[in-house]
C-alpha atoms as one frame of an Amber mdcrd trajectory, in Angstrom:
protein
  74.467 -24.405  18.876  72.587 -22.595  21.212  70.550 -19.882  20.480  70.897
 -16.000  22.252  67.438 -16.331  24.225  68.194 -19.837  25.417  71.013 -18.905
  26.716  69.942 -15.831  28.045  66.944 -18.209  30.148  69.713 -20.313  31.012
  71.500 -18.064  33.022  68.923 -16.080  34.473  67.539 -19.519  35.329  71.042
 -19.244  37.113  70.770 -16.719  38.994  66.815 -17.031  40.333  68.197 -20.387
  41.603  71.191 -18.519  43.063  68.488 -15.987  44.426  65.952 -18.220  45.780
  68.894 -21.108  47.033  66.551 -23.233  44.850  68.336 -27.128  44.670  65.302
 -28.161  42.956  65.323 -25.569  40.616  69.132 -26.135  40.421  68.043 -30.358
  39.157  66.053 -28.728  36.491  68.999 -26.790  34.964  72.216 -28.944  34.632
  72.777 -32.680  32.920  72.558 -35.264  35.242  76.842 -35.419  33.398  77.139
 -31.987  34.683  80.651 -30.592  35.049  80.412 -28.437  37.985  83.932 -25.654
  38.361  84.273 -22.611  41.668  87.339 -23.421  41.985  89.735 -24.245  38.823
  92.632 -25.330  39.855  90.851 -28.034  42.129  88.293 -30.556  40.622  85.723
 -29.996  39.236  82.278 -31.789  40.866  81.104 -33.670  38.010  77.222 -34.736
  38.362  74.175 -33.284  38.698  73.954 -34.755  42.022  76.876 -33.452  42.929
  76.286 -29.845  42.054  72.889 -30.111  44.540  75.430 -31.066  47.704  77.370
 -28.300  46.680  74.310 -25.847  46.960  72.966 -27.503  50.185  76.444 -27.301
  51.003  77.311 -23.672  50.001  74.113 -21.894  48.765  71.457 -22.441  50.996
  73.210 -23.603  54.480  75.618 -20.677  54.116  73.547 -17.675  52.206  71.324
 -15.544  52.114  69.345 -12.350  50.993  71.493 -13.296  47.671  70.544 -11.029
  44.747  71.927 -10.827  41.302  72.480  -8.848  37.777  73.063  -9.927  35.239
  74.989  -7.526  32.892  76.185  -9.127  29.381  75.374 -12.838  27.644  77.358
 -14.093  24.343  77.082 -16.831  22.477  80.042 -18.756  20.103  78.377 -21.940
  19.931  77.393 -23.943  22.309  79.103 -21.867  25.085  77.644 -19.456  26.601
  79.663 -16.974  28.305  78.314 -13.976  30.602  78.985 -12.012  32.906  76.766
 -10.607  35.696  77.502  -8.953  39.225  76.032 -11.351  42.799  75.515 -10.204
  46.123  75.215 -12.240  49.275  75.289 -11.785  53.476  77.385 -14.858  54.883
  75.769 -16.367  57.777  79.605 -17.601  58.467  81.676 -13.524  57.712  78.112
 -11.866  59.646  78.993  -9.511  56.337  78.119  -8.393  53.088  80.144 -10.633
  49.993  80.016  -9.159  46.772  81.159 -11.410  43.417  82.288 -10.056  40.185
  81.568 -12.984  37.759  82.249 -14.427  34.231  81.187 -17.981  33.546  81.336
 -20.210  30.478  78.643 -22.911  30.164  79.041 -25.029  27.661  75.082 -26.344
  26.319  73.414 -29.714  25.669  69.896 -29.750  24.787  68.728 -26.544  26.369
  70.467 -27.763  30.518  74.005 -26.646  30.939  76.468 -29.555  30.663  79.815
 -27.547  32.181  80.249 -24.399  34.484  82.601 -22.844  34.903  83.001 -19.705
  36.873  86.136 -16.332  37.534  85.263 -14.047  40.519  86.450 -11.790  41.719
  85.126 -10.721  45.561  84.833  -8.139  48.416  83.111  -8.532  51.617  81.257
  -4.661  52.272
C-alpha cells in the first residue's frame, strides 16, 4: 500500500522530470520493467529503456517551456490517480499545447511500475 505522501512525491517527481525534460529523472522514477501508456488503444511502452527513448524523442526533442500544475492525488492500495494540467510549447507545431490530464499509476517499491494517461488537449 502506497501512502498519500509517497504518491504525491512520485507524481510531483514525474511532473518535475517533464518540466526539466530530464531523462535521468525518468530513469529513477520507473521500475526496470514498467509499462507506459500514453495512447490507450496502442501497445504500451515496456521497460524503462523504452520509456527513456520515448521521452528523449517526444519531450526533449519536440517540447520546450513546459509548466505543470498538480490538482489532485488519490490513492487506493498500490494505485495512484492524479489530475494535473500541463502547458508545453511544441517545436514541431510551433505553438503552445494545453493538456488536462488524469494518470493512473501502479507503484512497486516506491517506483512507478505502470503509468496510464488520459488526456484532452487544445492548441493555443
